[in-house]
C-alpha positions, 0 to 999 in steps of 0.5 A, a space after each residue: 500499500 505504501 508504495 502505490 501511496 508513493 507512486 501516486 504522490 510523483 504523479 500528481 506532483 502536489 506537495 505529496 499529497 493522496 488522499 485515503 481511500 475507503 475502497 475501490 469499490 466505493 459509489 460516485 454516489 457514496 464519494 460525493 456524499 462525504 462530501 455532502 455530509 462534509 458541508 452538513 456538519 461545517 455549514 453553521 448558516 449564521 451571522 457572528 458579531 465581530 468589531 467593525 474592521 478597520 482597514 489602515 491602508 488606502 485602497 478602499 471605500 472609507 466612510 465618514 459618518 457625522 450623521 450617526 455620531 453628531 446631532 442630525 435635524 438641523 443646520 450644522 457643520 463639522 471637521 473629521 481629521 486623519 493622516 495619510 502616511 506615504 512611502 514615497 512624495 506621489 501624486 494620488 487622484 481621489 474621488 470623493 463625494 458628499 452631502 451639501 457642502 464640504 472643504 478638504 485640507 491637505 498639509 492645510 492646503 485647501 484641495 477642495 471646496 464645493 458648495 451648495 444643497 447636494 443630496 449623495 448619489 452613489 453609483 454601484 458597479 459590478 465591483 465597485 462603487 464610483 464617486 462623482 468628484 474627483 481631486 488630486 493629491 500631492 502626497 509628500 513623504 511620510 505623514 500627511 495631515 488630511 481635515 475635512 470640513 463637513 455640511 449638512 443642511 439637518 438631513 444627510 450627514 456623510 462624506 465618502 473618498 476613495 482612489 478610483 477603483 481598478 475594477 479588480 482588473 490585475 495590473 502589470 505594476 503594483 500601485 503604491 497606497 499611502 497608510 491612512 488612519 491615526 497611528 502617526 498622530 502624536 498624542 493619540 494612543 494606538 489603543 484609539 487608533 486601532 478602533 477608528 482611522 478617524 477624529 471628528 469634532 462638531 457640531 458647529 453653527 450653520 447660520 444662514 444668511 439672504 442667499 446662503 449658509 455660512 458655516 462652511 465658509 465660517 473658520 472654526 478652531 480645527 481650522 486653525 490649529 489641530 490641538 487635543 485637550 480644549 473645548 470649542 464653542 459648539 451648535 449646543 454646546 461645548 464640543 472637543 475631539 472624540 471619535 465616530 460612533 464605532 459598530 459591531 457588525 455580523 459576519 459570517 464564521 471561519 471565512 477562510 481565503 476564499 471565503 465560506 460555504 454560506 456566501 451570497 455568490 454563485 458557487 455557493 449557490 452552485 452546491 445548494 442547487 448540486 445538494 438538491 440533486 444528490 437528495 433526488 439521486 440518495 433519496 436522502 432528505 438531509 441534502 435537499 434541507 442543506 439547500 434550503 437553509 441556504 435558501 431560506 438564510 439568504 432570504 432572512 439576511 437581506 433586510 440584516 444586509 441592506 442595514 449594513 450596508 445602508 444605515 451603517 455604511 459597511 458597504 464590504 460587509 458580508 454578504 454585500 452582495 445581496 444589495 445593489 450588485 449589478 453581477 451574473 455572480 451575484 445575482 442570477 446564478 446563486 438564484 438558481 437553487 431557489 428557482 429549482 425548488 420552486 419548480 420541484 416543491 409546489 408548497 413549502 413554508 415562505 414559497 411566496 417570498 421565493 416567488 418575489 424573489 424569482 419574480 425579480 430575478 426573471 425580471 433581472 434577466 431579460 431587462 436589467 443584466 448588461 448586454 454586448 451591442 450588437 449580439 445581445 449575450 450577457 457581458 461586463 464592465 470589469 476589468 475594462 467595458 464590455 468584457 465577455 467572460 466564458 464565466 458568464 456562460 454558467 452564470 447567467 445561462 443556467 438561470 435562463 434554461 430554469 427559468 423556461 421551465 420555472 414559468 408557466 406561459 409558453 411565450 416565455 418558456 419559448 423566450 427565455 429558453 430561445 435565449 438561452 441557446 442564442 447566447 450559448 452560440 453567441 459567446 462561441 462566437 467571441 470568446 471560442 479560440 479556434 486555433 486551439 479550439 478551446 475557450 480563451 477566458 474572455 475577451 475584451 472589446 476595445 482592444 485585441 487580446 488572446 488570454 489563457 485557455 483557463 480549465 474552470 471557464 472552458 468549465 463554464 462554457 461545458 455545463 452551459 452547453 450542457 444545460 441547453 442541450 439537455 433542454 432544447 428540442 432537437 427540431 430547434 434550429 440552434 439544437 444541432 449547430 450547439 451539439 456539434 460545437 459540445 462534440 468539437 470541444 469535447 474532443 479538444 478537451 479529450 486530447 488534452 487530459 493528463 495521463 494522470 486522469 485530470 486536466 490542468 489549470 491551464 489547459 494548454 500548459 505543460 508546466 501548468 499544474 493538475 486541477 481538481 474544480 475543472 477537472 470534475 466539470 470536464 468529467 461530468 461533461 462527457 458523462 451528460 453526453 454519454 447519457 444523454 447519447 452526444 458522445 460516443 460512449 466508448 470513446 469518452 467513458 475511459 476519459 470520464 473514469 480515469 478523470 474520476 480514479 483521479 479525483 478520488 485521490 483528492 478526496 478525503 474519507 471526511 468530505 475533505 477536496 483538496 487543490 481547488 484553484 480560488 476565484 481567477 480575475 481574468 488577465 492576458 498574463 499566463 502567469 497570473 494564472 500559472 500560481 494562482 493558489 489552491 486551497 481545500 474545500 473551496 466551494 468552487 470545486 466543491 459543487 463541480 465534484 459533487 455534479 461530476 459524481 451524480 452524473 457519474 452514477 447516473 451514466 453507470 447504472 444507466 448503461 447509455 449505447 456506445 454510439 453517439 445518438 442525437 
């Protein structure tokens, strides 16, 4: 046994990991049930209370919320103070947004001033929040004093600031951001600096004249000197420097580098969807109960998450993607277990809430999600406007298929299914690399670039095509073109399978590591192809079983799954993909392995024909 294990270690070359195998005769269903059982054991579906984290690098959105700490309901002005500590002299662009009037000093010099009645307008994008105003900060090396004066008419009272977002782009040159906070402010105890980045003072009077309020133009004490241990004449009483209200936030429990099992995202929705299928195949309801708990937890979270994001300005707090995120990863894809449950269960508690939620997603799918001009396929603004990602074949198309089976109106059924089929064809035109017979991870609309053939991205295409083929009538005009493309892709993938049974993380780079999630999706797709007669069983069944044998080496008896590539942005740099971190139990891979085991179990039980069918 030791000799066999050492052989597998040498074969896999993954730092010596080979999972202990319970037995060669264990069925695929039994293997994936172990994964499902671990998910049930390990997923609490609860929030824990934590101190609000204090980000001390100025590389994201920072908020000073005067209204939560000072008097609201009448006109006033107040100040906020911090340091930006730069490792070098540099000019830094800063975005800013605020209600009413605002004035900003850097090292005693005014760098921004805007008067008037203003309501706060934040533009929520796919991976950022954009602020409408902009200024330049000329920072010296070391500590730089930043003083903000904010006016309110009595309603809103907040100031937002950030450097411009890179929208997730992988940059060739790293940006050097300054530190923000009170750590280097003389006479401020380090314990204060750990609690907050800001000191605030106010409220001060904001008098009315015939034409305007004059509080923004009136110089109060902090404009003359920054001095601690002194009282100033405030609006209603003496005031001095203090800190903003410190909030306690709800956070997800035991989050890893890749996340947790119950973040709101597509791969956790995918896990719930897989558990629904696992329950059907096994006849064991605990797997379906897991999926229902996931869905119910997210619905229950919406008011709480909205409160943290909106009222507390914790814009990147736990599950913030539940609100105001225009991206398929956080809209259609994680909603699949909701619509699937509606289809499968005529009655259950909270069904009306599910219906309301899915109604919003149906509208989003048809009317709100960004589409590529001239094509009609789903597209993105990250990292550049109109970037087409292969990922979105999975993020959007399976939901459209489920929607076509959920709605009752025949015209709607046809519209959703036609959209799904048309999108497959459109994506194939955009991101298929005909020279390699593989998918590039993405394509930019505004410039030519050939991105790498990332394994999981090719898996998303396999998954989407198979979902459409399983539901599209054989006489549909899109059926044969999609089937032909599916077969072409599968032939190309079969040729690239590693002798170990795995596929490489970058499919056509021999120096790339072997990876679990892509391997699982390809095995699933081939098993589906054999079951449905799309692929020749004699040709593809050995590839499926070799892949499954390989995958089993990465599944421990307790259900732990190893060597899953973490979530990945798109990049032209192949080295970015070659060096992506791999993790245990990352749900990107768990739901792929669950579906692979389910489909392979079905393939083995169905005794599929040896010749390809329709």
